[in-house]
Every structure is written in structure tokens, then in C-alpha cells.
C-alpha positions as CSV (number, residue, x, y, z in Angstrom):
1,X,-14.4,21.1,99.3
2,X,-11.3,19.2,100.2
3,X,-8.2,21.0,100.5
4,X,-6.0,18.2,100.6
5,X,-6.2,14.7,98.8
6,X,-4.4,11.6,100.3
7,X,-3.5,8.9,97.8
8,X,-2.1,5.5,98.9
9,X,-0.8,3.9,96.0
10,X,1.4,5.5,93.2
11,X,0.5,3.3,90.3
12,X,-1.1,4.5,87.3
13,X,-4.5,5.3,88.6
14,X,-3.0,7.0,91.8
15,X,-0.7,9.1,89.6
16,X,-3.5,10.1,87.2
17,X,-5.8,11.1,90.0
18,X,-2.9,13.1,91.7
19,X,-2.5,14.9,88.4
20,X,-6.1,15.8,88.2
21,X,-6.0,17.0,91.6
22,X,-3.1,19.2,91.3
23,X,-4.5,20.9,88.2
24,X,-7.8,21.5,90.1
25,X,-5.8,23.4,92.7
26,X,-5.7,20.9,95.4
27,X,-2.8,19.8,97.6
28,X,-2.0,16.1,97.2
29,X,0.0,13.8,99.5
30,X,1.2,10.8,97.6
31,X,2.4,7.4,99.2
32,X,3.3,3.8,98.3
33,X,4.6,0.9,100.1
34,X,8.3,1.5,99.1
35,X,8.9,4.8,100.9
36,X,8.6,8.5,100.2
37,X,12.1,8.7,98.8
38,X,10.8,6.5,95.9
39,X,8.4,9.3,94.9
40,X,10.7,12.1,94.2
41,X,10.4,12.2,90.6
42,X,6.6,12.2,90.7
43,X,6.5,14.9,93.2
44,X,8.8,17.0,91.1
45,X,6.6,16.3,88.1
46,X,3.4,17.2,90.0
47,X,4.8,20.5,91.3
48,X,4.6,22.4,94.4
49,X,1.2,21.3,95.6
50,X,2.4,17.8,95.8
51,X,4.5,16.0,98.6
52,X,5.5,12.5,99.4
53,X,4.7,10.6,102.6
54,X,4.1,7.1,104.1
55,X,0.7,5.6,103.6
56,X,-0.1,6.3,107.2
57,X,0.8,10.0,106.8
58,X,-1.0,10.2,103.6
59,X,-4.0,8.9,105.4
60,X,-4.0,11.4,108.2
61,X,-3.2,14.4,105.9
62,X,-6.0,13.9,103.5
63,X,-9.5,15.5,103.8
64,X,-10.5,12.5,101.4
65,X,-8.1,9.5,100.9
66,X,-7.9,7.5,97.6
67,X,-6.9,3.9,98.0
68,X,-5.4,2.7,94.6
69,X,-3.2,-0.2,95.5
70,X,-3.6,-3.8,94.3
71,X,-6.4,-5.4,96.0
72,X,-4.1,-8.3,97.3
73,X,-2.6,-5.5,99.6
74,X,-5.8,-4.0,100.8
75,X,-5.2,-5.3,104.5
76,X,-2.2,-3.0,104.4
77,X,-4.3,0.2,104.3
78,X,-3.8,1.8,107.6
79,X,-7.1,1.2,109.0
80,X,-6.5,3.3,112.4
81,X,-5.2,6.5,110.3
82,X,-8.2,6.1,108.0
83,X,-10.8,6.0,110.8
84,X,-13.3,8.6,110.4
85,X,-12.3,9.4,106.9
86,X,-14.1,9.0,103.4
87,X,-11.9,6.5,101.6
88,X,-12.3,6.3,97.8
89,X,-11.8,2.6,96.7
90,X,-10.1,2.7,93.3
91,X,-9.4,-1.1,93.5
92,X,-10.5,-3.9,91.5
93,X,-10.0,-7.6,92.0
94,X,-8.0,-9.3,89.1
95,X,-7.4,-12.9,90.2
96,X,-4.2,-13.3,88.0
97,X,-2.6,-10.7,89.9
98,X,-4.4,-10.5,93.4
99,X,-5.1,-14.3,94.0
100,X,-8.5,-15.8,94.7
101,X,-10.6,-14.7,97.5
102,X,-13.0,-17.2,98.5
103,X,-15.8,-14.6,99.7
104,X,-15.6,-13.0,96.7
105,X,-15.8,-16.1,94.4
106,X,-18.8,-17.3,96.6
107,X,-20.6,-14.3,95.8
108,X,-21.0,-13.2,99.4
109,X,-19.1,-10.0,99.3
110,X,-17.9,-7.4,96.7
111,X,-14.3,-6.4,96.7
112,X,-15.4,-2.9,98.0
113,X,-17.5,-4.4,101.0
114,X,-14.3,-6.5,101.6
115,X,-12.4,-3.3,102.0
116,X,-15.0,-1.8,104.0
117,X,-14.7,-4.5,106.7
118,X,-11.1,-4.0,106.9
119,X,-11.5,0.0,107.2
120,X,-14.4,-0.5,109.8
121,X,-14.0,3.2,111.0
122,X,-14.0,4.6,107.6
123,X,-16.7,5.4,104.9
124,X,-15.8,3.6,101.9
125,X,-17.1,4.8,98.4
126,X,-16.2,2.9,95.2
127,X,-14.9,5.4,92.4
128,X,-12.1,5.6,89.8
129,X,-12.3,2.0,89.3
130,X,-14.0,1.7,86.0
131,X,-11.9,3.9,83.8
132,X,-8.3,3.2,82.6
133,X,-5.5,5.7,83.9
134,X,-4.8,7.2,80.3
135,X,-8.4,8.3,79.7
136,X,-9.1,9.3,83.2
137,X,-6.7,12.1,82.4
138,X,-7.7,12.9,78.7
139,X,-11.4,12.7,79.2
140,X,-11.8,15.3,82.1
141,X,-13.8,18.3,81.1
142,X,-15.0,21.4,82.7
143,X,-18.5,21.4,84.4
144,X,-21.2,22.0,81.6
145,X,-19.1,20.7,78.8
146,X,-21.1,18.9,76.2
147,X,-18.5,16.1,76.1
148,X,-18.1,15.5,79.7
149,X,-17.9,12.0,80.9
150,X,-19.5,10.6,84.2
151,X,-18.1,8.0,86.6
152,X,-20.2,5.7,88.8
153,X,-19.9,5.9,92.4
154,X,-21.1,3.3,94.9
155,X,-21.2,3.5,98.8
156,X,-23.3,2.9,101.9
157,X,-22.9,6.4,103.4
158,X,-24.8,9.2,101.6
159,X,-22.7,11.9,102.9
160,X,-19.6,10.1,101.9
161,X,-20.9,9.6,98.5
162,X,-22.0,13.3,98.2
163,X,-18.2,14.2,99.2
164,X,-16.9,12.0,96.3
165,X,-19.4,13.4,93.8
166,X,-18.1,16.9,94.5
167,X,-14.7,15.8,94.1
168,X,-15.4,14.2,90.8
169,X,-16.9,17.3,89.6
170,X,-13.9,19.1,90.6
171,X,-11.8,17.0,88.8
172,X,-13.8,17.0,85.6
173,X,-16.4,14.3,86.0
174,X,-20.2,14.1,86.5
175,X,-21.3,11.2,88.8
176,X,-23.8,8.4,88.5
177,X,-25.1,6.7,91.7
178,X,-24.5,3.0,91.3
179,X,-25.9,2.0,94.8
180,X,-24.4,0.4,97.8
181,X,-21.2,-1.4,98.2
182,X,-23.4,-4.6,98.1
183,X,-24.3,-3.3,94.5
184,X,-21.0,-2.4,93.3
185,X,-20.3,-5.7,91.7
186,X,-21.9,-4.2,88.8
187,X,-18.8,-2.1,88.4
188,X,-16.3,-5.1,88.5
189,X,-13.8,-6.1,85.6
190,X,-15.7,-7.7,82.9
191,X,-19.1,-5.5,83.6
192,X,-20.6,-3.3,80.9
193,X,-19.7,-0.2,82.9
194,X,-16.0,-1.4,83.3
195,X,-13.2,0.5,81.2
196,X,-14.1,-0.4,77.6
197,X,-16.8,2.3,77.2
198,X,-14.2,5.1,77.7
199,X,-11.7,3.4,75.4
200,X,-13.7,2.6,72.4
201,X,-13.9,-0.1,70.0
202,X,-10.3,-1.3,69.4
203,X,-9.5,-2.2,65.6
204,X,-9.6,-6.1,65.1
205,X,-6.5,-7.8,64.1
206,X,-4.0,-6.1,66.0
207,X,-0.8,-7.5,67.3
208,X,-0.3,-7.0,71.2
209,X,2.3,-4.3,70.2
210,X,-0.1,-2.6,67.9
211,X,-3.0,-2.7,70.4
212,X,-0.8,-1.0,73.0
213,X,0.0,1.6,70.4
214,X,-3.3,2.1,69.7
215,X,-4.4,2.5,73.3
216,X,-1.7,5.0,74.0
217,X,-2.8,7.1,71.0
218,X,-6.6,6.9,71.6
219,X,-8.0,10.0,73.1
220,X,-10.9,8.0,74.9
221,X,-14.7,8.3,74.2
222,X,-17.0,10.4,76.4
223,X,-19.5,8.7,78.3
224,X,-22.4,10.5,79.4
225,X,-24.2,10.2,82.7
226,X,-27.3,8.6,80.8
227,X,-25.0,6.0,79.0
228,X,-23.4,5.0,82.4
229,X,-26.6,4.6,84.0
230,X,-27.7,2.3,81.2
231,X,-24.4,0.3,81.4
232,X,-24.8,0.1,85.3
233,X,-28.3,-1.4,84.9
234,X,-27.1,-3.7,82.3
235,X,-24.5,-5.0,84.9
236,X,-27.1,-5.9,87.5
């Protein structure tokens, strides 16, 4: 099992993964594009198992590394430092935020395949990209719990996927194999397996403010491995 998890990106998903990792007894090295000094508050909140670094330092330090930056910044991931590593791609393509990628729109590549091309020396595995940050924390359960949820993983390297499955188990989740990086389009925003199943059905007729309050108050809905498999299949 990994002893240190490197995290590149200190947004909502990166922060949620860091919290789960610390709770599971891992050391965490968190980083962002703005510099370690901007992470003092997060590190203080996470406790003594956490420290701040640059993305390159986090890449070198991590036994496994989570990439959780906006997809538009994927080419800033430190490819040299990530060579030889298993990199968990927690990123999604949101055109309104990230802009358009001709290759993605043409259907020739998935976003994770694009990341793998940039990180040619690394082993990229798609995970953490199909659940929102809030319920990633609230739905984590010990192994064997009746209401344990599962998350999909996709990747081209079987050993790397196995590493990520072990990490998910440690952090409180079962895993479902969603195939290769070329198959990972079935996990993209708008797909049946993406985010909504873990949130549950939002009441109709809510204002944006009410919808936000509902989201923050919702404990989430456990999604079993069997159900995740059904949702993946529905997305192909």
C-alpha cells in the first residue's frame, strides 16, 4: 500500500481526497499552481500527516499521485517528475470552463487518453472523477459495510489499476473496472455513471439558492458495485 499520496490540485476533489487519505493513515503532499504558502490553512486543517509543496515536489514524493486540476491545465502537470508513477486522473472536461478540444469533440480521444499522451512515462488511471467532492467524503465506508459505495476505474495498465483499487479500498470505496482509457468516455459528465447517482434525486422547483442548500445538506446515496456496473454499461 502507498505510504504517501501526492496531490496536484487543491480544489474540491483534491481536498476531499486528501482528507480521506489522512483519515486512512496516509501521508499527504498537497500542491497547487499558486505555491505552497497558499496551502497553509489546508495543511493545518489536515494535520501533521499533511505538508504543502510544489506540483513537481508532490509528484516526486507520492507513491501514487492524484491529478485534480482543471483539464485546461493538464499540460502543466509535471511529466518528467511523474514518469514511472501511477497517476490518478480525477479530471473532467467541462467545455464552458476548459474550452474546446478538437480531438475530444471529434471523438478520437477521451480526456484521460489526452492526459496519458502528455504523461507518456506514467501509468494513468481514471478515478474520483464520477463523484462530487461532498459525497466523496460522506459516502466513504469501511470494507464490508452494507452501504458501501463503489467508484469506477479505467486504465490501460492492469497493475496500475490494481494499485488504485487498493487505494480506493483503503479510502472507503469498492471499485468497478470500467475498461481502458479509450473506454473512459462512459464516465464523462452527462453519462449515467457521473455524479448524479451519488447525489440522489433533487426536489423539483428549487431556486438556485435552495438547490445549493439541498446539495450541502444531502448525505448522498450509496451506490453499490452492481449498480455502478449497470450505469457504466448504460453509458457505452
